C-alpha positions in Angstrom: 0.0 0.0 0.0 2.6 2.5 -1.0 2.1 5.1 -3.6 0.7 5.3 -7.1 0.7 2.2 -9.4 3.6 2.0 -11.9 3.0 3.7 -15.3 1.7 1.4 -18.1 4.2 0.5 -20.8 3.3 0.8 -24.5 5.6 -0.5 -27.1 5.3 1.3 -30.5 7.2 1.1 -33.8 8.4 4.4 -35.3 7.5 4.2 -39.0 8.6 7.7 -40.1 10.0 10.9 -38.7 7.9 13.8 -39.8 8.8 17.6 -39.7 6.7 18.1 -36.6 6.4 14.7 -35.1 6.3 11.0 -35.9 4.2 8.3 -37.6 3.9 5.5 -35.1 2.5 2.0 -35.3 0.8 0.2 -32.3 -1.4 -2.8 -32.4 -1.4 -2.8 -36.2 -2.7 0.8 -36.5 -0.7 3.8 -37.6 -0.9 7.1 -35.7 0.5 10.5 -36.6 1.8 12.1 -33.5 2.4 15.9 -33.4 5.2 17.0 -31.1 5.5 20.8 -30.3 7.2 22.7 -27.6 4.7 23.8 -24.8 4.8 27.5 -25.9 3.8 26.5 -29.5 1.0 24.3 -28.2 -0.3 27.2 -26.1 -0.6 29.4 -29.2 -2.7 26.7 -31.0 -5.9 28.1 -29.3 -5.6 31.2 -31.5 -5.5 29.2 -34.7 -8.6 29.2 -36.9 -10.0 25.7 -37.6 -9.8 24.5 -41.2 -12.8 25.3 -43.3 -15.3 22.4 -43.7 -15.2 20.5 -46.9 -18.0 21.5 -49.4 -18.7 17.8 -49.7 -19.0 17.1 -45.9 -21.9 14.7 -45.4 -21.9 13.6 -49.1 -21.6 10.0 -50.2 -18.0 9.5 -51.4 -16.7 6.7 -53.5 -14.8 4.4 -51.2 -12.5 3.3 -54.0 -11.6 4.0 -57.6 -14.0 2.3 -60.0 -16.9 2.9 -62.4 -20.4 4.1 -61.3 -22.6 1.3 -62.4 -26.0 2.6 -61.3 -27.7 5.3 -59.2 -30.9 4.3 -57.4 -31.9 7.8 -56.2 -33.0 11.2 -57.7 -32.6 14.8 -56.6 -35.2 15.7 -54.0 -35.8 12.1 -53.0 -36.0 11.3 -49.2 -33.7 8.4 -48.2 -33.5 6.3 -45.1 -30.6 4.9 -43.2 -29.4 1.7 -45.1 -31.2 2.5 -48.3 -29.3 1.7 -51.5 -28.0 4.8 -53.2 -25.7 3.5 -56.0 -23.5 0.7 -57.1 -19.8 1.2 -57.8 -17.9 -1.5 -59.9 -14.3 -2.0 -59.0 -12.1 -4.9 -60.1 -15.2 -6.8 -61.5 -16.9 -6.6 -58.2 -20.1 -4.6 -57.7 -20.2 -2.7 -54.4 -23.6 -1.4 -53.2 -23.3 1.9 -51.4 -26.0 2.7 -48.9 -27.2 5.8 -47.0 -25.4 6.3 -43.7 -28.2 8.5 -42.3 -31.7 9.7 -43.2 -31.8 12.7 -45.5 -32.9 14.3 -48.8 -30.8 14.1 -51.9 -29.7 17.6 -53.0 -27.3 16.8 -55.9 -26.0 14.0 -58.0 -22.3 14.6 -58.7 -21.8 11.6 -61.0 -23.8 9.6 -63.6 -23.7 5.9 -64.4 -20.7 5.1 -66.5 -18.5 7.8 -64.9 -15.0 6.7 -63.8 -14.6 7.5 -60.1 -11.6 8.3 -58.0 -11.3 7.3 -54.4 -13.2 9.9 -52.2 -14.9 11.5 -55.2 -18.4 12.7 -54.2 -21.3 10.8 -55.8 -24.5 12.0 -54.0 -25.0 15.2 -52.0 -27.5 15.6 -49.2 -29.3 18.7 -47.9 -27.7 20.0 -44.8 
């Protein structure tokens, strides 16, 4: 019954030295760690946050591929889990579904379009 418990030990692998920190790996997951002197960190409260992406909340293509079909139209109300479109990649058809309820505000791609990873496909009203 004497004093605080010993600190826990965590073993990590340094993958890369970055200009302001390190990229570390622990338990099979990579983490980017920012290391700044305390006086720099204190000034961080005065920094503006980055602007939100104009496509925040939109359905993005999870991988490069071809848009096979779109199952919704502009103005249509969609429910969580509803099929929105199908993206074909490497001869596999991937059904993309709504991650929340909402109303379709814009279609950024049409069937047959070649998509890049993270390219917006369907936009929703905010």
